[in-house]
Every structure is written in C-alpha cells, then in structure tokens.
Backbone as ProteinMPNN parsed JSONL, in Angstrom:
{"seq_chain_A": "MAEKKQVPLRLSEKLYNDLAAWAEEDFRSVNGQIEYLLTECVKQHKKNGKYVSEKIDASPDIDINKFAD", "coords_chain_A": {"N_chain_A": [[22.537, -10.684, -0.478], [20.875, -8.756, 1.932], [20.152, -9.742, 5.269], [16.833, -10.432, 6.286], [14.609, -9.06, 8.65], [12.349, -10.497, 10.968], [9.103, -9.589, 11.835], [6.579, -9.617, 14.129], [3.167, -9.151, 13.412], [0.016, -7.839, 13.935], [-3.101, -7.771, 12.428], [-6.327, -6.457, 11.643], [-9.056, -8.519, 10.584], [-10.457, -7.486, 8.401], [-8.655, -5.555, 7.358], [-6.53, -7.257, 6.688], [-7.781, -8.842, 4.708], [-8.336, -6.882, 2.785], [-5.715, -6.081, 2.132], [-4.771, -8.528, 1.141], [-6.359, -8.861, -1.152], [-5.51, -6.649, -2.653], [-2.819, -7.261, -2.902], [-2.999, -9.541, -4.482], [-3.966, -8.427, -6.863], [-1.703, -7.034, -7.599], [0.048, -9.054, -8.059], [1.56, -10.068, -5.889], [2.675, -11.508, -2.767], [0.955, -11.344, 0.408], [2.726, -10.598, 2.418], [4.791, -9.567, 0.807], [3.421, -7.41, -0.317], [2.904, -5.793, 1.923], [5.55, -5.195, 2.644], [6.338, -3.795, 0.338], [4.572, -1.56, 0.434], [5.352, -0.362, 2.865], [7.999, 0.257, 2.222], [7.621, 2.157, 0.164], [6.335, 4.137, 1.645], [8.366, 4.891, 3.443], [10.247, 5.88, 1.596], [8.804, 8.103, 0.666], [8.639, 9.587, 3.011], [11.343, 10.155, 3.451], [11.767, 11.738, 1.262], [10.126, 14.065, 1.506], [9.655, 14.475, 4.187], [7.198, 13.723, 5.137], [4.757, 11.265, 6.007], [2.631, 10.365, 4.483], [0.817, 11.343, 1.552], [-0.362, 14.713, 1.355], [-2.8, 14.865, 0.241], [-4.252, 12.606, 0.845], [-6.828, 12.115, 1.833], [-8.411, 13.264, -0.044], [-10.919, 13.188, -2.542], [-10.642, 11.157, -5.435], [-10.11, 12.518, -8.68], [-11.823, 11.415, -11.031], [-13.147, 10.546, -14.134], [-15.668, 8.56, -14.603], [-17.179, 7.98, -16.791], [-15.565, 7.839, -19.007], [-14.699, 5.281, -19.045], [-16.773, 3.735, -19.796], [-18.426, 1.497, -22.008]], "CA_chain_A": [[21.294, -10.063, -0.064], [20.841, -8.484, 3.357], [19.24, -10.572, 6.044], [15.569, -9.759, 6.58], [14.127, -9.192, 10.018], [10.969, -10.932, 11.126], [8.362, -8.706, 12.724], [5.195, -10.076, 14.322], [2.235, -8.085, 13.057], [-1.399, -8.187, 14.091], [-3.974, -6.969, 11.571], [-7.735, -6.838, 11.69], [-9.4, -9.406, 9.475], [-10.82, -6.661, 7.251], [-7.437, -5.003, 6.776], [-5.805, -8.358, 6.048], [-8.483, -9.218, 3.475], [-8.112, -5.804, 1.819], [-4.324, -6.201, 1.684], [-4.653, -9.749, 0.342], [-6.96, -8.588, -2.466], [-4.611, -5.712, -3.328], [-1.604, -8.02, -3.24], [-3.33, -10.417, -5.616], [-4.028, -7.563, -8.045], [-0.333, -6.643, -7.934], [0.816, -10.287, -8.203], [2.479, -10.17, -4.764], [2.162, -12.131, -1.555], [0.544, -10.337, 1.382], [3.964, -10.123, 3.021], [5.449, -8.732, -0.193], [2.659, -6.176, -0.465], [3.165, -4.978, 3.112], [6.918, -4.695, 2.527], [6.328, -2.789, -0.73], [3.895, -0.35, 0.914], [6.206, 0.265, 3.868], [9.153, 0.818, 1.51], [7.163, 3.37, -0.5], [6.06, 5.125, 2.682], [9.663, 5.38, 3.927], [10.797, 6.718, 0.522], [8.053, 9.361, 0.677], [9.038, 10.319, 4.206], [12.697, 10.664, 3.226], [11.7, 12.74, 0.199], [9.546, 15.342, 1.923], [9.425, 14.531, 5.623], [5.832, 13.34, 5.474], [4.527, 9.831, 5.884], [1.679, 10.127, 3.396], [0.481, 12.53, 0.776], [-1.303, 15.649, 1.97], [-4.087, 14.691, -0.441], [-4.692, 11.229, 1.039], [-8.266, 12.061, 2.062], [-9.121, 13.918, -1.137], [-11.576, 12.292, -3.495], [-9.949, 11.153, -6.726], [-10.784, 13.206, -9.78], [-11.908, 10.391, -12.068], [-14.347, 10.578, -14.973], [-15.994, 7.152, -14.834], [-17.828, 7.828, -18.094], [-14.585, 7.51, -20.042], [-14.468, 3.842, -19.021], [-17.985, 3.077, -20.27], [-18.329, 0.936, -23.389]], "C_chain_A": [[21.31, -9.898, 1.456], [19.815, -9.381, 4.043], [17.982, -9.776, 6.362], [15.165, -10.055, 8.013], [12.685, -9.669, 10.001], [10.302, -10.055, 12.169], [6.96, -9.272, 12.894], [4.244, -8.905, 14.097], [0.811, -8.588, 13.208], [-2.226, -7.222, 13.252], [-5.414, -7.391, 11.798], [-8.019, -7.731, 10.482], [-9.742, -8.606, 8.219], [-9.585, -6.096, 6.573], [-6.646, -6.091, 6.064], [-6.455, -8.728, 4.718], [-8.298, -8.161, 2.39], [-6.689, -5.868, 1.264], [-4.131, -7.418, 0.786], [-5.219, -9.544, -1.06], [-6.057, -7.673, -3.282], [-3.347, -6.429, -3.772], [-1.851, -8.913, -4.454], [-3.387, -9.618, -6.916], [-2.626, -7.21, -8.545], [0.602, -7.84, -8.089], [1.922, -10.385, -7.146], [1.842, -11.002, -3.671], [1.713, -11.011, -0.619], [1.789, -9.752, 2.044], [4.712, -9.187, 2.066], [4.749, -7.4, -0.38], [2.914, -5.244, 0.72], [4.563, -4.388, 3.037], [7.014, -3.599, 1.463], [5.723, -1.478, -0.225], [4.731, 0.377, 1.96], [7.425, 0.919, 3.221], [8.775, 2.129, 0.835], [6.9, 4.486, 0.511], [7.365, 5.715, 3.214], [10.324, 6.269, 2.875], [10.134, 8.091, 0.52], [8.474, 10.215, 1.864], [10.431, 10.921, 4.035], [12.686, 11.808, 2.213], [11.201, 14.086, 0.709], [9.201, 15.433, 3.404], [8.022, 14.179, 6.063], [5.671, 11.836, 5.261], [3.601, 9.497, 4.724], [1.407, 11.443, 2.679], [-0.487, 13.419, 1.536], [-2.695, 15.479, 1.394], [-4.694, 13.315, -0.186], [-6.204, 11.109, 1.223], [-9.079, 12.71, 0.953], [-9.744, 12.878, -2.06], [-10.821, 12.319, -4.817], [-10.786, 11.841, -7.799], [-10.798, 12.265, -10.981], [-13.228, 10.542, -12.816], [-14.696, 9.141, -15.329], [-16.66, 6.922, -16.186], [-16.835, 7.472, -19.185], [-14.276, 6.016, -20.085], [-15.678, 3.049, -19.528], [-17.801, 2.591, -21.7], [-19.115, 1.731, -24.369]], "O_chain_A": [[21.718, -10.809, 2.177], [18.774, -9.723, 3.484], [18.054, -8.586, 6.669], [15.358, -11.162, 8.515], [11.901, -9.292, 9.129], [10.854, -9.806, 13.241], [6.222, -9.397, 11.916], [4.506, -7.791, 14.552], [0.449, -9.637, 12.674], [-2.07, -6.005, 13.353], [-5.688, -8.55, 12.109], [-7.298, -7.692, 9.484], [-9.369, -8.99, 7.11], [-9.471, -6.147, 5.348], [-6.146, -5.875, 4.96], [-5.763, -8.907, 3.715], [-8.123, -8.493, 1.218], [-6.486, -5.726, 0.058], [-3.413, -7.351, -0.211], [-4.632, -9.998, -2.042], [-5.862, -7.9, -4.476], [-2.865, -6.225, -4.886], [-1.004, -9.019, -5.341], [-2.911, -10.081, -7.953], [-2.39, -7.102, -9.748], [1.812, -7.667, -8.235], [3.063, -10.733, -7.452], [0.625, -11.185, -3.643], [2.059, -9.849, -0.836], [1.888, -8.537, 2.21], [5.207, -8.138, 2.479], [5.4, -6.375, -0.578], [3.116, -4.044, 0.536], [4.752, -3.208, 3.331], [7.693, -2.593, 1.666], [6.295, -0.408, -0.433], [4.809, 1.605, 1.943], [7.836, 2.007, 3.624], [9.519, 3.107, 0.918], [7.212, 5.648, 0.252], [7.454, 6.927, 3.414], [10.9, 7.303, 3.216], [10.805, 9.114, 0.389], [8.644, 11.428, 1.734], [10.67, 12.062, 4.429], [13.496, 12.731, 2.298], [11.775, 15.127, 0.389], [8.525, 16.371, 3.826], [7.687, 14.32, 7.239], [6.361, 11.227, 4.443], [3.765, 8.471, 4.063], [1.743, 12.519, 3.175], [-1.337, 12.927, 2.279], [-3.673, 15.911, 2.004], [-5.576, 12.894, -0.935], [-6.8, 10.112, 0.814], [-10.309, 12.707, 1.004], [-9.16, 11.826, -2.32], [-10.405, 13.384, -5.273], [-12.014, 11.747, -7.81], [-9.911, 12.308, -11.833], [-14.291, 10.653, -12.205], [-14.105, 8.561, -16.24], [-16.702, 5.792, -16.673], [-17.212, 6.867, -20.188], [-13.667, 5.532, -21.039], [-15.606, 1.828, -19.67], [-17.097, 3.213, -22.495], [-19.14, 1.4, -25.554]]}, "name": "protein", "num_of_chains": 1, "seq": "MAEKKQVPLRLSEKLYNDLAAWAEEDFRSVNGQIEYLLTECVKQHKKNGKYVSEKIDASPDIDINKFAD"}
C-alpha cells in the first residue's frame, strides 16, 4: 500500500459537524469521508475537466409524496 501523506486541515465547526454526520451515514470516519469526497472530485475532474457537476446548485427533482406511508 502506498504511503499516505498527512495534510493539516482547518474546517469550520459547522462544516466538520456536517461531514461527521455524513460520514456516520456512510459508515466512514471523518477522515475517510474527506478522502472519499476528494477522490471522487479528482475522478470527476479527470473525466470532464470540471471539479463539480454543472448542476450542483440545481434543486433536486424529488417527489417526496412517494416516500409517504
């Protein structure tokens, strides 16, 4: 396995808490979640030269009524 580099990172408390909650949902550590997200972002950039989707600010098209009991 390749050696991993350590990178000091400062995050706002809100961002850290949001990442921690997301990581917990995905059964990852916060560090693992950050590494996963950065890896996906780099893959996307290599694929189409963009860092994020052009639709990142678009509202999701979700019908919440289909989830109602």
